[in-house]
Biopython code that builds the backbone (N, CA, C, O; Angstrom):
import numpy as np
from Bio.PDB.StructureBuilder import StructureBuilder

atoms = [
    (1, "MET", "N", (-1.628, 3.391, -26.797)),
    (1, "MET", "CA", (-1.126, 4.290, -25.782)),
    (1, "MET", "C", (-0.519, 3.455, -24.660)),
    (1, "MET", "O", (-1.072, 2.425, -24.273)),
    (2, "ILE", "N", (0.583, 3.891, -24.160)),
    (2, "ILE", "CA", (1.220, 3.204, -23.042)),
    (2, "ILE", "C", (0.907, 3.995, -21.779)),
    (2, "ILE", "O", (1.045, 5.217, -21.744)),
    (3, "PHE", "N", (0.491, 3.291, -20.761)),
    (3, "PHE", "CA", (0.139, 3.952, -19.518)),
    (3, "PHE", "C", (1.316, 3.856, -18.568)),
    (3, "PHE", "O", (1.805, 2.766, -18.267)),
    (4, "ILE", "N", (1.760, 4.997, -18.104)),
    (4, "ILE", "CA", (2.877, 4.992, -17.163)),
    (4, "ILE", "C", (2.601, 5.964, -16.033)),
    (4, "ILE", "O", (1.770, 6.865, -16.146)),
    (5, "LYS", "N", (3.293, 5.766, -14.981)),
    (5, "LYS", "CA", (3.206, 6.665, -13.844)),
    (5, "LYS", "C", (4.636, 6.963, -13.420)),
    (5, "LYS", "O", (5.410, 6.048, -13.142)),
    (6, "ILE", "N", (4.978, 8.213, -13.372)),
    (6, "ILE", "CA", (6.323, 8.592, -12.959)),
    (6, "ILE", "C", (6.316, 8.797, -11.452)),
    (6, "ILE", "O", (5.562, 9.610, -10.917)),
    (7, "LEU", "N", (7.161, 8.052, -10.794)),
    (7, "LEU", "CA", (7.296, 8.156, -9.350)),
    (7, "LEU", "C", (8.608, 8.870, -9.072)),
    (7, "LEU", "O", (9.680, 8.388, -9.439)),
    (8, "SER", "N", (8.518, 9.996, -8.436)),
    (8, "SER", "CA", (9.737, 10.780, -8.257)),
    (8, "SER", "C", (10.629, 10.258, -7.142)),
    (8, "SER", "O", (11.845, 10.439, -7.202)),
    (9, "ASN", "N", (10.071, 9.624, -6.141)),
    (9, "ASN", "CA", (10.905, 9.253, -5.010)),
    (9, "ASN", "C", (10.945, 7.771, -4.662)),
    (9, "ASN", "O", (11.903, 7.319, -4.033)),
    (10, "PHE", "N", (9.933, 7.003, -5.052)),
    (10, "PHE", "CA", (9.964, 5.612, -4.620)),
    (10, "PHE", "C", (9.141, 4.708, -5.521)),
    (10, "PHE", "O", (8.297, 5.154, -6.300)),
    (11, "ILE", "N", (9.421, 3.424, -5.383)),
    (11, "ILE", "CA", (8.610, 2.407, -6.027)),
    (11, "ILE", "C", (8.309, 1.337, -4.986)),
    (11, "ILE", "O", (8.979, 1.260, -3.957)),
    (12, "TYR", "N", (7.316, 0.527, -5.249)),
    (12, "TYR", "CA", (6.960, -0.528, -4.312)),
    (12, "TYR", "C", (7.360, -1.888, -4.849)),
    (12, "TYR", "O", (7.138, -2.185, -6.023)),
    (13, "PHE", "N", (7.944, -2.712, -4.003)),
    (13, "PHE", "CA", (8.238, -4.111, -4.307)),
    (13, "PHE", "C", (7.434, -4.936, -3.310)),
    (13, "PHE", "O", (7.936, -5.288, -2.242)),
    (14, "GLY", "N", (6.214, -5.237, -3.650)),
    (14, "GLY", "CA", (5.383, -6.001, -2.728)),
    (14, "GLY", "C", (5.209, -5.227, -1.438)),
    (14, "GLY", "O", (4.661, -4.125, -1.440)),
    (15, "MET", "N", (5.670, -5.795, -0.339)),
    (15, "MET", "CA", (5.516, -5.174, 0.968)),
    (15, "MET", "C", (6.661, -4.199, 1.271)),
    (15, "MET", "O", (6.540, -3.358, 2.162)),
    (16, "LYS", "N", (7.755, -4.311, 0.540)),
    (16, "LYS", "CA", (8.916, -3.462, 0.816)),
    (16, "LYS", "C", (8.848, -2.184, -0.006)),
    (16, "LYS", "O", (8.357, -2.188, -1.135)),
    (17, "THR", "N", (9.335, -1.113, 0.553)),
    (17, "THR", "CA", (9.454, 0.140, -0.177)),
    (17, "THR", "C", (10.929, 0.381, -0.445)),
    (17, "THR", "O", (11.766, 0.263, 0.450)),
    (18, "CYS", "N", (11.227, 0.714, -1.664)),
    (18, "CYS", "CA", (12.615, 0.962, -2.055)),
    (18, "CYS", "C", (12.706, 2.393, -2.573)),
    (18, "CYS", "O", (12.028, 2.753, -3.535)),
    (19, "LEU", "N", (13.530, 3.195, -1.945)),
    (19, "LEU", "CA", (13.695, 4.565, -2.411)),
    (19, "LEU", "C", (14.522, 4.570, -3.685)),
    (19, "LEU", "O", (15.623, 4.022, -3.730)),
    (20, "MET", "N", (13.979, 5.194, -4.717)),
    (20, "MET", "CA", (14.671, 5.233, -5.989)),
    (20, "MET", "C", (14.167, 6.430, -6.771)),
    (20, "MET", "O", (12.963, 6.590, -6.968)),
    (21, "LYS", "N", (15.075, 7.256, -7.209)),
    (21, "LYS", "CA", (14.689, 8.396, -8.024)),
    (21, "LYS", "C", (14.557, 7.961, -9.468)),
    (21, "LYS", "O", (15.067, 6.917, -9.875)),
    (22, "ASN", "N", (13.867, 8.778, -10.226)),
    (22, "ASN", "CA", (13.774, 8.587, -11.674)),
    (22, "ASN", "C", (13.208, 7.236, -12.073)),
    (22, "ASN", "O", (13.790, 6.529, -12.894)),
    (23, "THR", "N", (12.085, 6.885, -11.496)),
    (23, "THR", "CA", (11.436, 5.629, -11.837)),
    (23, "THR", "C", (10.183, 5.901, -12.647)),
    (23, "THR", "O", (9.379, 6.767, -12.304)),
    (24, "ILE", "N", (10.030, 5.155, -13.717)),
    (24, "ILE", "CA", (8.824, 5.218, -14.534)),
    (24, "ILE", "C", (8.112, 3.890, -14.363)),
    (24, "ILE", "O", (8.650, 2.837, -14.705)),
    (25, "LYS", "N", (6.905, 3.947, -13.834)),
    (25, "LYS", "CA", (6.129, 2.733, -13.590)),
    (25, "LYS", "C", (5.221, 2.480, -14.788)),
    (25, "LYS", "O", (4.354, 3.297, -15.097)),
    (26, "ILE", "N", (5.418, 1.364, -15.453)),
    (26, "ILE", "CA", (4.606, 1.002, -16.606)),
    (26, "ILE", "C", (3.286, 0.437, -16.092)),
    (26, "ILE", "O", (3.274, -0.550, -15.356)),
    (27, "GLN", "N", (2.182, 1.059, -16.478)),
    (27, "GLN", "CA", (0.869, 0.641, -15.990)),
    (27, "GLN", "C", (0.192, -0.389, -16.889)),
    (27, "GLN", "O", (-0.662, -1.147, -16.428)),
    (28, "GLY", "N", (0.564, -0.423, -18.166)),
    (28, "GLY", "CA", (-0.060, -1.372, -19.080)),
    (28, "GLY", "C", (0.336, -2.799, -18.756)),
    (28, "GLY", "O", (1.497, -3.068, -18.447)),
    (29, "ARG", "N", (-0.613, -3.711, -18.824)),
    (29, "ARG", "CA", (-0.320, -5.120, -18.552)),
    (29, "ARG", "C", (0.196, -5.834, -19.788)),
    (29, "ARG", "O", (0.937, -6.812, -19.689)),
    (30, "TYR", "N", (-0.202, -5.334, -20.959)),
    (30, "TYR", "CA", (0.181, -5.957, -22.223)),
    (30, "TYR", "C", (0.910, -4.931, -23.081)),
    (30, "TYR", "O", (0.341, -3.894, -23.421)),
    (31, "LEU", "N", (2.139, -5.203, -23.428)),
    (31, "LEU", "CA", (2.926, -4.323, -24.286)),
    (31, "LEU", "C", (3.136, -5.067, -25.592)),
    (31, "LEU", "O", (3.897, -6.032, -25.656)),
    (32, "ILE", "N", (2.455, -4.610, -26.630)),
    (32, "ILE", "CA", (2.373, -5.387, -27.858)),
    (32, "ILE", "C", (3.009, -4.682, -29.044)),
    (32, "ILE", "O", (3.709, -5.318, -29.832)),
    (33, "PHE", "N", (2.784, -3.404, -29.186)),
    (33, "PHE", "CA", (3.121, -2.702, -30.422)),
    (33, "PHE", "C", (4.407, -1.890, -30.317)),
    (33, "PHE", "O", (4.769, -1.396, -29.250)),
    (34, "ARG", "N", (5.085, -1.767, -31.455)),
    (34, "ARG", "CA", (6.276, -0.920, -31.525)),
    (34, "ARG", "C", (5.931, 0.525, -31.183)),
    (34, "ARG", "O", (6.748, 1.239, -30.602)),
    (35, "ASP", "N", (4.723, 0.957, -31.542)),
    (35, "ASP", "CA", (4.300, 2.325, -31.224)),
    (35, "ASP", "C", (4.335, 2.580, -29.721)),
    (35, "ASP", "O", (4.631, 3.692, -29.284)),
    (36, "GLN", "N", (4.035, 1.561, -28.936)),
    (36, "GLN", "CA", (4.110, 1.712, -27.487)),
    (36, "GLN", "C", (5.556, 1.962, -27.057)),
    (36, "GLN", "O", (5.818, 2.781, -26.176)),
    (37, "ALA", "N", (6.477, 1.259, -27.680)),
    (37, "ALA", "CA", (7.897, 1.465, -27.367)),
    (37, "ALA", "C", (8.341, 2.861, -27.798)),
    (37, "ALA", "O", (9.110, 3.512, -27.091)),
    (38, "PHE", "N", (7.859, 3.325, -28.956)),
    (38, "PHE", "CA", (8.200, 4.678, -29.415)),
    (38, "PHE", "C", (7.672, 5.727, -28.434)),
    (38, "PHE", "O", (8.358, 6.707, -28.141)),
    (39, "SER", "N", (6.453, 5.520, -27.928)),
    (39, "SER", "CA", (5.891, 6.445, -26.929)),
    (39, "SER", "C", (6.750, 6.452, -25.673)),
    (39, "SER", "O", (7.017, 7.504, -25.093)),
    (40, "LEU", "N", (7.176, 5.269, -25.263)),
    (40, "LEU", "CA", (8.037, 5.169, -24.090)),
    (40, "LEU", "C", (9.366, 5.882, -24.334)),
    (40, "LEU", "O", (9.896, 6.533, -23.434)),
    (41, "LYS", "N", (9.898, 5.763, -25.531)),
    (41, "LYS", "CA", (11.158, 6.441, -25.873)),
    (41, "LYS", "C", (11.016, 7.953, -25.718)),
    (41, "LYS", "O", (11.905, 8.611, -25.178)),
    (42, "GLN", "N", (9.902, 8.499, -26.188)),
    (42, "GLN", "CA", (9.679, 9.943, -26.066)),
    (42, "GLN", "C", (9.619, 10.363, -24.604)),
    (42, "GLN", "O", (10.151, 11.407, -24.226)),
    (43, "ILE", "N", (8.973, 9.550, -23.792)),
    (43, "ILE", "CA", (8.879, 9.844, -22.362)),
    (43, "ILE", "C", (10.265, 9.786, -21.725)),
    (43, "ILE", "O", (10.616, 10.636, -20.906)),
    (44, "LEU", "N", (11.044, 8.782, -22.103)),
    (44, "LEU", "CA", (12.404, 8.655, -21.572)),
    (44, "LEU", "C", (13.269, 9.846, -21.974)),
    (44, "LEU", "O", (14.036, 10.362, -21.161)),
    (45, "GLU", "N", (13.147, 10.279, -23.219)),
    (45, "GLU", "CA", (13.918, 11.441, -23.678)),
    (45, "GLU", "C", (13.586, 12.674, -22.849)),
    (45, "GLU", "O", (14.482, 13.415, -22.444)),
    (46, "LYS", "N", (12.298, 12.891, -22.596)),
    (46, "LYS", "CA", (11.885, 14.045, -21.786)),
    (46, "LYS", "C", (12.396, 13.913, -20.357)),
    (46, "LYS", "O", (12.868, 14.883, -19.763)),
    (47, "LYS", "N", (12.298, 12.704, -19.814)),
    (47, "LYS", "CA", (12.734, 12.475, -18.433)),
    (47, "LYS", "C", (14.239, 12.711, -18.293)),
    (47, "LYS", "O", (14.680, 13.339, -17.330)),
    (48, "PHE", "N", (15.023, 12.216, -19.242)),
    (48, "PHE", "CA", (16.473, 12.454, -19.197)),
    (48, "PHE", "C", (16.790, 13.938, -19.350)),
    (48, "PHE", "O", (17.734, 14.443, -18.744)),
    (49, "LYS", "N", (16.003, 14.626, -20.157)),
    (49, "LYS", "CA", (16.251, 16.049, -20.402)),
    (49, "LYS", "C", (16.052, 16.875, -19.132)),
    (49, "LYS", "O", (16.831, 17.788, -18.859)),
    (50, "ILE", "N", (15.016, 16.561, -18.356)),
    (50, "ILE", "CA", (14.735, 17.347, -17.148)),
    (50, "ILE", "C", (15.501, 16.841, -15.929)),
    (50, "ILE", "O", (15.595, 17.532, -14.915)),
    (51, "SER", "N", (16.041, 15.646, -16.032)),
    (51, "SER", "CA", (16.748, 15.044, -14.905)),
    (51, "SER", "C", (18.248, 15.280, -15.035)),
    (51, "SER", "O", (18.783, 15.366, -16.141)),
    (52, "ARG", "N", (18.897, 15.380, -13.926)),
    (52, "ARG", "CA", (20.357, 15.494, -13.946)),
    (52, "ARG", "C", (21.015, 14.122, -13.827)),
    (52, "ARG", "O", (22.238, 14.004, -13.889)),
    (53, "GLU", "N", (20.215, 13.117, -13.662)),
    (53, "GLU", "CA", (20.722, 11.749, -13.542)),
    (53, "GLU", "C", (20.981, 11.169, -14.926)),
    (53, "GLU", "O", (20.441, 11.647, -15.924)),
    (54, "ASN", "N", (21.807, 10.144, -14.973)),
    (54, "ASN", "CA", (22.043, 9.469, -16.248)),
    (54, "ASN", "C", (21.471, 8.048, -16.232)),
    (54, "ASN", "O", (21.823, 7.213, -17.066)),
    (55, "GLU", "N", (20.582, 7.791, -15.267)),
    (55, "GLU", "CA", (19.987, 6.465, -15.145)),
    (55, "GLU", "C", (18.507, 6.600, -14.790)),
    (55, "GLU", "O", (18.135, 7.363, -13.898)),
    (56, "ILE", "N", (17.681, 5.851, -15.496)),
    (56, "ILE", "CA", (16.242, 5.820, -15.238)),
    (56, "ILE", "C", (15.830, 4.364, -15.075)),
    (56, "ILE", "O", (16.343, 3.478, -15.758)),
    (57, "TYR", "N", (14.904, 4.135, -14.165)),
    (57, "TYR", "CA", (14.394, 2.787, -13.922)),
    (57, "TYR", "C", (13.004, 2.648, -14.533)),
    (57, "TYR", "O", (12.151, 3.521, -14.372)),
    (58, "LEU", "N", (12.791, 1.542, -15.233)),
    (58, "LEU", "CA", (11.466, 1.204, -15.744)),
    (58, "LEU", "C", (10.921, 0.083, -14.880)),
    (58, "LEU", "O", (11.495, -1.004, -14.828)),
    (59, "ASP", "N", (9.819, 0.346, -14.204)),
    (59, "ASP", "CA", (9.206, -0.660, -13.339)),
    (59, "ASP", "C", (8.167, -1.439, -14.144)),
    (59, "ASP", "O", (7.108, -0.911, -14.481)),
    (60, "PHE", "N", (8.476, -2.680, -14.443)),
    (60, "PHE", "CA", (7.607, -3.553, -15.233)),
    (60, "PHE", "C", (6.772, -4.478, -14.353)),
    (60, "PHE", "O", (6.285, -5.496, -14.845)),
    (61, "SER", "N", (6.588, -4.167, -13.080)),
    (61, "SER", "CA", (5.921, -5.093, -12.163)),
    (61, "SER", "C", (4.471, -5.391, -12.531)),
    (61, "SER", "O", (3.951, -6.437, -12.142)),
    (62, "LYS", "N", (3.807, -4.512, -13.264)),
    (62, "LYS", "CA", (2.418, -4.772, -13.673)),
    (62, "LYS", "C", (2.316, -5.415, -15.049)),
    (62, "LYS", "O", (1.230, -5.819, -15.464)),
    (63, "VAL", "N", (3.425, -5.513, -15.755)),
    (63, "VAL", "CA", (3.422, -6.058, -17.114)),
    (63, "VAL", "C", (3.415, -7.583, -17.043)),
    (63, "VAL", "O", (4.263, -8.187, -16.385)),
    (64, "ILE", "N", (2.439, -8.205, -17.734)),
    (64, "ILE", "CA", (2.382, -9.666, -17.741)),
    (64, "ILE", "C", (2.690, -10.256, -19.114)),
    (64, "ILE", "O", (2.912, -11.461, -19.233)),
    (65, "PHE", "N", (2.705, -9.414, -20.157)),
    (65, "PHE", "CA", (3.012, -9.916, -21.493)),
    (65, "PHE", "C", (3.670, -8.824, -22.321)),
    (65, "PHE", "O", (3.237, -7.672, -22.309)),
    (66, "ILE", "N", (4.729, -9.204, -23.044)),
    (66, "ILE", "CA", (5.305, -8.318, -24.051)),
    (66, "ILE", "C", (5.446, -9.115, -25.339)),
    (66, "ILE", "O", (5.789, -10.297, -25.320)),
    (67, "SER", "N", (5.179, -8.460, -26.442)),
    (67, "SER", "CA", (5.323, -9.124, -27.741)),
    (67, "SER", "C", (6.776, -9.064, -28.178)),
    (67, "SER", "O", (7.581, -8.316, -27.621)),
    (68, "ARG", "N", (7.094, -9.863, -29.182)),
    (68, "ARG", "CA", (8.450, -9.857, -29.714)),
    (68, "ARG", "C", (8.770, -8.503, -30.341)),
    (68, "ARG", "O", (9.891, -8.010, -30.209)),
    (69, "SER", "N", (7.803, -7.901, -31.019)),
    (69, "SER", "CA", (8.073, -6.612, -31.666)),
    (69, "SER", "C", (8.304, -5.514, -30.628)),
    (69, "SER", "O", (9.174, -4.664, -30.815)),
    (70, "PHE", "N", (7.536, -5.521, -29.536)),
    (70, "PHE", "CA", (7.767, -4.533, -28.485)),
    (70, "PHE", "C", (9.141, -4.758, -27.857)),
    (70, "PHE", "O", (9.902, -3.809, -27.663)),
    (71, "ALA", "N", (9.459, -6.016, -27.538)),
    (71, "ALA", "CA", (10.743, -6.335, -26.913)),
    (71, "ALA", "C", (11.904, -5.925, -27.815)),
    (71, "ALA", "O", (12.892, -5.361, -27.345)),
    (72, "ASP", "N", (11.783, -6.209, -29.107)),
    (72, "ASP", "CA", (12.824, -5.853, -30.068)),
    (72, "ASP", "C", (13.045, -4.342, -30.087)),
    (72, "ASP", "O", (14.182, -3.874, -30.036)),
    (73, "GLU", "N", (11.968, -3.596, -30.161)),
    (73, "GLU", "CA", (12.090, -2.136, -30.205)),
    (73, "GLU", "C", (12.609, -1.591, -28.879)),
    (73, "GLU", "O", (13.412, -0.657, -28.871)),
    (74, "LEU", "N", (12.169, -2.154, -27.768)),
    (74, "LEU", "CA", (12.660, -1.721, -26.460)),
    (74, "LEU", "C", (14.173, -1.932, -26.360)),
    (74, "LEU", "O", (14.890, -1.061, -25.868)),
    (75, "LEU", "N", (14.653, -3.072, -26.820)),
    (75, "LEU", "CA", (16.095, -3.335, -26.792)),
    (75, "LEU", "C", (16.857, -2.365, -27.696)),
    (75, "LEU", "O", (17.964, -1.944, -27.360)),
    (76, "ASN", "N", (16.272, -2.010, -28.838)),
    (76, "ASN", "CA", (16.890, -0.992, -29.708)),
    (76, "ASN", "C", (17.004, 0.344, -28.982)),
    (76, "ASN", "O", (18.027, 1.024, -29.065)),
    (77, "ILE", "N", (15.950, 0.708, -28.276)),
    (77, "ILE", "CA", (15.920, 1.970, -27.533)),
    (77, "ILE", "C", (16.965, 1.952, -26.418)),
    (77, "ILE", "O", (17.690, 2.928, -26.226)),
    (78, "LEU", "N", (17.040, 0.843, -25.687)),
    (78, "LEU", "CA", (18.028, 0.732, -24.611)),
    (78, "LEU", "C", (19.442, 0.889, -25.158)),
    (78, "LEU", "O", (20.275, 1.566, -24.555)),
    (79, "SER", "N", (19.708, 0.264, -26.297)),
    (79, "SER", "CA", (21.034, 0.373, -26.924)),
    (79, "SER", "C", (21.339, 1.805, -27.336)),
    (79, "SER", "O", (22.449, 2.300, -27.140)),
    (80, "GLU", "N", (20.347, 2.455, -27.903)),
    (80, "GLU", "CA", (20.533, 3.839, -28.353)),
    (80, "GLU", "C", (20.869, 4.762, -27.185)),
    (80, "GLU", "O", (21.782, 5.583, -27.279)),
    (81, "PHE", "N", (20.131, 4.626, -26.088)),
    (81, "PHE", "CA", (20.403, 5.460, -24.918)),
    (81, "PHE", "C", (21.768, 5.130, -24.319)),
    (81, "PHE", "O", (22.488, 6.031, -23.890)),
    (82, "THR", "N", (22.128, 3.850, -24.285)),
    (82, "THR", "CA", (23.416, 3.440, -23.726)),
    (82, "THR", "C", (24.571, 4.057, -24.503)),
    (82, "THR", "O", (25.571, 4.465, -23.912)),
    (83, "LEU", "N", (24.439, 4.126, -25.819)),
    (83, "LEU", "CA", (25.483, 4.753, -26.633)),
    (83, "LEU", "C", (25.689, 6.216, -26.262)),
    (83, "LEU", "O", (26.782, 6.761, -26.422)),
    (84, "ASN", "N", (24.629, 6.843, -25.764)),
    (84, "ASN", "CA", (24.695, 8.251, -25.354)),
    (84, "ASN", "C", (24.940, 8.409, -23.856)),
    (84, "ASN", "O", (24.702, 9.474, -23.287)),
    (85, "LYS", "N", (25.420, 7.331, -23.224)),
    (85, "LYS", "CA", (25.743, 7.340, -21.793)),
    (85, "LYS", "C", (24.527, 7.629, -20.908)),
    (85, "LYS", "O", (24.648, 8.227, -19.839)),
    (86, "LYS", "N", (23.368, 7.198, -21.371)),
    (86, "LYS", "CA", (22.134, 7.266, -20.592)),
    (86, "LYS", "C", (21.686, 5.830, -20.379)),
    (86, "LYS", "O", (21.567, 5.063, -21.335)),
    (87, "TYR", "N", (21.440, 5.469, -19.145)),
    (87, "TYR", "CA", (21.190, 4.066, -18.825)),
    (87, "TYR", "C", (19.766, 3.859, -18.328)),
    (87, "TYR", "O", (19.242, 4.643, -17.537)),
    (88, "ILE", "N", (19.159, 2.790, -18.809)),
    (88, "ILE", "CA", (17.794, 2.437, -18.446)),
    (88, "ILE", "C", (17.836, 1.048, -17.835)),
    (88, "ILE", "O", (18.321, 0.103, -18.458)),
    (89, "ARG", "N", (17.334, 0.927, -16.630)),
    (89, "ARG", "CA", (17.301, -0.355, -15.925)),
    (89, "ARG", "C", (15.851, -0.816, -15.831)),
    (89, "ARG", "O", (14.969, -0.054, -15.434)),
    (90, "ILE", "N", (15.621, -2.051, -16.194)),
    (90, "ILE", "CA", (14.282, -2.623, -16.082)),
    (90, "ILE", "C", (14.224, -3.375, -14.764)),
    (90, "ILE", "O", (15.056, -4.239, -14.487)),
    (91, "ILE", "N", (13.230, -3.034, -13.957)),
    (91, "ILE", "CA", (13.083, -3.674, -12.650)),
    (91, "ILE", "C", (11.671, -4.225, -12.513)),
    (91, "ILE", "O", (10.752, -3.789, -13.206)),
    (92, "GLY", "N", (11.511, -5.176, -11.622)),
    (92, "GLY", "CA", (10.198, -5.683, -11.264)),
    (92, "GLY", "C", (9.523, -6.559, -12.301)),
    (92, "GLY", "O", (8.335, -6.855, -12.169)),
    (93, "GLN", "N", (10.240, -6.981, -13.325)),
    (93, "GLN", "CA", (9.579, -7.783, -14.349)),
    (93, "GLN", "C", (9.313, -9.194, -13.832)),
    (93, "GLN", "O", (10.054, -9.719, -13.001)),
    (94, "THR", "N", (8.246, -9.791, -14.340)),
    (94, "THR", "CA", (7.926, -11.170, -13.986)),
    (94, "THR", "C", (8.982, -12.084, -14.594)),
    (94, "THR", "O", (9.669, -11.689, -15.536)),
    (95, "PRO", "N", (9.121, -13.294, -14.072)),
    (95, "PRO", "CA", (10.079, -14.232, -14.672)),
    (95, "PRO", "C", (9.817, -14.465, -16.163)),
    (95, "PRO", "O", (10.760, -14.562, -16.948)),
    (96, "ALA", "N", (8.554, -14.554, -16.555)),
    (96, "ALA", "CA", (8.224, -14.792, -17.968)),
    (96, "ALA", "C", (8.675, -13.628, -18.847)),
    (96, "ALA", "O", (9.231, -13.846, -19.924)),
    (97, "VAL", "N", (8.443, -12.406, -18.403)),
    (97, "VAL", "CA", (8.855, -11.227, -19.170)),
    (97, "VAL", "C", (10.383, -11.157, -19.237)),
    (97, "VAL", "O", (10.947, -10.849, -20.287)),
    (98, "LYS", "N", (11.042, -11.439, -18.129)),
    (98, "LYS", "CA", (12.506, -11.414, -18.094)),
    (98, "LYS", "C", (13.089, -12.456, -19.048)),
    (98, "LYS", "O", (14.020, -12.161, -19.797)),
    (99, "ILE", "N", (12.547, -13.663, -19.023)),
    (99, "ILE", "CA", (13.018, -14.728, -19.916)),
    (99, "ILE", "C", (12.811, -14.325, -21.367)),
    (99, "ILE", "O", (13.698, -14.511, -22.201)),
    (100, "PHE", "N", (11.636, -13.772, -21.669)),
    (100, "PHE", "CA", (11.350, -13.406, -23.056)),
    (100, "PHE", "C", (12.269, -12.289, -23.545)),
    (100, "PHE", "O", (12.744, -12.331, -24.680)),
    (101, "LEU", "N", (12.520, -11.297, -22.704)),
    (101, "LEU", "CA", (13.461, -10.233, -23.083)),
    (101, "LEU", "C", (14.849, -10.813, -23.370)),
    (101, "LEU", "O", (15.519, -10.395, -24.314)),
    (102, "ASN", "N", (15.268, -11.766, -22.558)),
    (102, "ASN", "CA", (16.573, -12.401, -22.783)),
    (102, "ASN", "C", (16.595, -13.217, -24.067)),
    (102, "ASN", "O", (17.606, -13.234, -24.769)),
    (103, "ILE", "N", (15.494, -13.893, -24.382)),
    (103, "ILE", "CA", (15.409, -14.659, -25.632)),
    (103, "ILE", "C", (15.540, -13.723, -26.829)),
    (103, "ILE", "O", (16.298, -13.997, -27.760)),
    (104, "VAL", "N", (14.803, -12.627, -26.801)),
    (104, "VAL", "CA", (14.856, -11.664, -27.907)),
    (104, "VAL", "C", (16.256, -11.064, -28.010)),
    (104, "VAL", "O", (16.775, -10.882, -29.111)),
    (105, "LYS", "N", (16.863, -10.757, -26.872)),
    (105, "LYS", "CA", (18.220, -10.192, -26.870)),
    (105, "LYS", "C", (19.215, -11.171, -27.492)),
    (105, "LYS", "O", (20.033, -10.780, -28.324)),
    (106, "ARG", "N", (19.148, -12.436, -27.092)),
    (106, "ARG", "CA", (20.064, -13.439, -27.655)),
    (106, "ARG", "C", (19.835, -13.625, -29.149)),
    (106, "ARG", "O", (20.794, -13.776, -29.907)),
    (107, "THR", "N", (18.584, -13.617, -29.578)),
    (107, "THR", "CA", (18.278, -13.751, -31.003)),
    (107, "THR", "C", (18.850, -12.578, -31.786)),
    (107, "THR", "O", (19.435, -12.771, -32.852)),
    (108, "LYS", "N", (18.687, -11.365, -31.267)),
    (108, "LYS", "CA", (19.238, -10.173, -31.928)),
    (108, "LYS", "C", (20.759, -10.275, -32.031)),
    (108, "LYS", "O", (21.338, -9.973, -33.074)),
    (109, "GLU", "N", (21.398, -10.698, -30.949)),
    (109, "GLU", "CA", (22.859, -10.832, -30.955)),
    (109, "GLU", "C", (23.310, -11.884, -31.965)),
    (109, "GLU", "O", (24.303, -11.689, -32.666)),
    (110, "LYS", "N", (22.587, -12.992, -32.039)),
    (110, "LYS", "CA", (22.924, -14.059, -32.987)),
    (110, "LYS", "C", (22.790, -13.566, -34.426)),
    (110, "LYS", "O", (23.658, -13.826, -35.259)),
    (111, "ILE", "N", (21.718, -12.864, -34.711)),
    (111, "ILE", "CA", (21.501, -12.338, -36.065)),
    (111, "ILE", "C", (22.589, -11.332, -36.422)),
    (111, "ILE", "O", (23.128, -11.363, -37.528)),
    (112, "GLN", "N", (22.912, -10.440, -35.485)),
    (112, "GLN", "CA", (23.965, -9.456, -35.744)),
    (112, "GLN", "C", (25.303, -10.136, -35.996)),
    (112, "GLN", "O", (26.060, -9.729, -36.877)),
    (113, "LYS", "N", (25.588, -11.170, -35.222)),
    (113, "LYS", "CA", (26.850, -11.895, -35.378)),
    (113, "LYS", "C", (26.917, -12.588, -36.735)),
    (113, "LYS", "O", (27.958, -12.573, -37.391)),
    (114, "GLU", "N", (25.815, -13.193, -37.156)),
    (114, "GLU", "CA", (25.774, -13.936, -38.415)),
    (114, "GLU", "C", (25.764, -13.032, -39.640)),
    (114, "GLU", "O", (26.158, -13.455, -40.727)),
    (115, "THR", "N", (25.320, -11.801, -39.473)),
    (115, "THR", "CA", (25.224, -10.908, -40.630)),
    (115, "THR", "C", (26.407, -9.958, -40.760)),
    (115, "THR", "O", (26.431, -9.113, -41.655)),
    (116, "LEU", "N", (27.374, -10.090, -39.882)),
    (116, "LEU", "CA", (28.571, -9.257, -40.005)),
    (116, "LEU", "C", (29.326, -9.637, -41.270)),
    (116, "LEU", "O", (29.453, -10.815, -41.604)),
    (117, "ILE", "N", (29.813, -8.645, -41.951)),
    (117, "ILE", "CA", (30.608, -8.883, -43.159)),
    (117, "ILE", "C", (32.022, -9.230, -42.719)),
    (117, "ILE", "O", (32.690, -8.453, -42.038)),
    (118, "LYS", "N", (32.456, -10.405, -43.121)),
    (118, "LYS", "CA", (33.795, -10.855, -42.737)),
    (118, "LYS", "C", (34.756, -10.636, -43.887)),
    (118, "LYS", "O", (34.490, -11.025, -45.024)),
    (119, "ILE", "N", (35.870, -10.011, -43.576)),
    (119, "ILE", "CA", (36.874, -9.715, -44.612)),
    (119, "ILE", "C", (38.127, -10.528, -44.342)),
    (119, "ILE", "O", (39.099, -10.432, -45.092)),
]
sb = StructureBuilder()
sb.init_structure("model")
sb.init_model(0)
sb.init_chain("A")
sb.init_seg("    ")
for serial, (resi, resn, name, xyz) in enumerate(atoms, 1):
    if name == "N":
        sb.init_residue(resn, " ", resi, " ")
    sb.init_atom(name, np.array(xyz, "f"), 0.0, 1.0, " ", f" {name:<3s}", serial, name[0])
structure = sb.get_structure()
């Protein structure tokens, strides 16, 4: 189960308060399983359905670890929503989580590039 808290009007960045609508605060510290990403996808779908906005923020400030499988599935979900003109922004991630997401993203791009059928 993924623990999240939907904040309708604001999120916290340390001592500063930043007003932001449509923010989902991820409460879990460890995001390991693809099932967690699938649960998050369902929540995002519901949030986009009830919201008139086309952008949602995921606050990862409490997340200290993500697995490769979670990161891979999260990136798939982000791509899927982007194709439908719905945008998801990840905010508040630790440097380690940000670096790891970028590593997984680059690996996915490299694999896609290498597996393209060339005519």
